[in-house]
C-alpha positions as CSV (number, residue, x, y, z in Angstrom):
1,M,46.9,39.8,-13.5
2,E,47.4,40.5,-17.2
3,A,43.9,41.9,-17.6
4,N,44.3,44.3,-14.7
5,L,47.7,45.4,-16.0
6,E,46.3,45.9,-19.4
7,R,43.4,48.0,-18.0
8,L,45.9,50.2,-16.1
9,L,48.1,50.7,-19.3
10,N,45.0,51.5,-21.3
11,A,43.9,54.1,-18.7
12,V,47.2,55.9,-18.8
13,T,47.4,55.8,-22.6
14,S,43.8,57.2,-23.0
15,A,44.5,59.8,-20.3
16,L,47.4,61.1,-22.4
17,C,44.8,62.1,-25.1
18,E,42.7,64.1,-22.6
19,P,43.3,67.6,-21.2
20,L,46.5,68.3,-19.4
21,D,45.2,67.7,-15.9
22,T,43.5,64.3,-15.8
23,H,41.8,62.1,-13.2
24,V,41.0,58.5,-14.2
25,T,39.3,55.8,-12.1
26,I,39.5,52.2,-13.0
27,E,38.6,48.8,-11.5
28,M,41.8,47.0,-10.6
29,R,42.7,44.5,-7.9
30,H,44.8,46.2,-5.3
31,D,47.1,43.3,-4.8
32,V,48.0,43.4,-8.5
33,F,48.7,47.1,-8.4
34,R,50.9,46.7,-5.3
35,K,52.9,44.1,-7.1
36,V,53.5,46.0,-10.3
37,C,54.4,49.2,-8.5
38,N,56.7,47.5,-6.0
39,K,54.9,48.9,-3.0
40,K,53.8,46.4,-0.4
41,D,51.8,48.7,1.9
42,L,49.6,51.1,0.1
43,P,46.8,52.2,2.4
44,L,43.2,52.5,1.3
45,N,41.6,56.0,0.8
46,T,45.0,57.8,1.1
47,K,46.5,59.7,-1.8
48,I,50.1,58.6,-2.4
49,W,52.6,59.9,-4.8
50,L,54.5,57.5,-7.1
51,E,57.6,58.2,-9.3
52,K,58.3,56.5,-12.6
53,S,60.9,54.3,-10.8
54,D,58.1,52.9,-8.6
55,F,56.6,51.0,-11.6
56,S,58.3,47.7,-12.4
57,D,60.2,47.6,-15.7
58,T,59.1,44.0,-16.2
59,H,55.4,44.9,-16.3
60,F,55.5,48.3,-18.1
61,P,57.0,48.6,-21.6
62,S,59.5,51.4,-22.4
63,G,57.7,54.6,-23.3
64,W,54.4,53.6,-21.5
65,S,54.1,57.1,-20.2
66,D,54.5,58.8,-23.6
67,A,52.2,59.0,-26.6
68,F,51.7,60.8,-29.9
69,V,48.2,62.3,-29.5
70,N,47.4,63.6,-33.0
71,K,48.3,63.5,-36.7
72,R,50.5,66.6,-36.3
73,G,52.9,64.5,-34.2
74,D,52.3,66.3,-30.9
75,Q,53.8,64.2,-28.1
76,R,52.5,64.1,-24.5
77,T,54.4,62.9,-21.5
78,V,53.2,62.2,-18.0
79,I,54.9,64.4,-15.5
80,F,55.9,62.4,-12.4
81,P,55.1,62.0,-9.6
82,I,51.5,61.0,-10.1
83,A,48.9,60.7,-7.4
84,V,47.2,57.3,-6.8
85,Q,44.4,56.4,-4.4
86,L,43.2,52.9,-3.8
87,F,39.6,52.6,-2.6
88,L,36.6,50.3,-2.4
89,A,33.3,51.1,-4.2
90,R,29.9,49.5,-4.1
91,S,28.6,47.7,-7.1
92,R,25.5,49.0,-8.7
93,K,22.1,47.7,-7.7
94,L,21.1,44.4,-9.3
95,Y,17.7,42.7,-9.2
96,C,16.5,39.1,-9.6
97,I,13.9,38.2,-12.1
98,D,11.3,38.3,-9.4
99,G,12.2,41.8,-8.4
100,Q,14.2,41.1,-5.3
101,E,17.3,43.2,-4.9
102,L,20.6,41.3,-4.8
103,P,23.2,42.1,-2.2
104,R,25.7,44.7,-3.4
105,R,29.4,43.8,-3.5
106,W,32.6,45.7,-2.9
107,I,34.7,46.5,-6.0
108,E,38.4,47.3,-5.8
109,K,39.2,50.5,-7.7
110,L,42.0,53.0,-8.0
111,S,42.1,56.6,-9.0
112,I,45.1,58.1,-10.9
113,S,45.6,61.9,-11.1
114,C,48.4,63.1,-13.4
115,I,49.6,66.2,-15.2
116,K,51.0,66.0,-18.7
117,Q,53.1,68.2,-20.9
118,T,52.9,68.5,-24.7
119,H,56.1,68.6,-26.8
């Protein structure tokens, strides 16, 4: 769970340094995301809107949606609500040493779309 949560926090932090309208896709187990955002029934392939209060205080440190993005001291903040979509994607093709293609597997991913403002 910790690795998935760290991946999510890193994605949000790095998105704060990108342009003001950002779409980030990460690999993350859906059950972990449902637990940390206190939503038990998040459907697949449907865009949902989450407020800051939807994210558990026990899993997200204070100020997780704010960052100083350059040496001048510009601060960026995520504007809530943010759009999140859970989906399944296929793994890339892999081959055995003898050239046979291995079966592809399903990978749990989520996409986050957010808008930020600079202070």
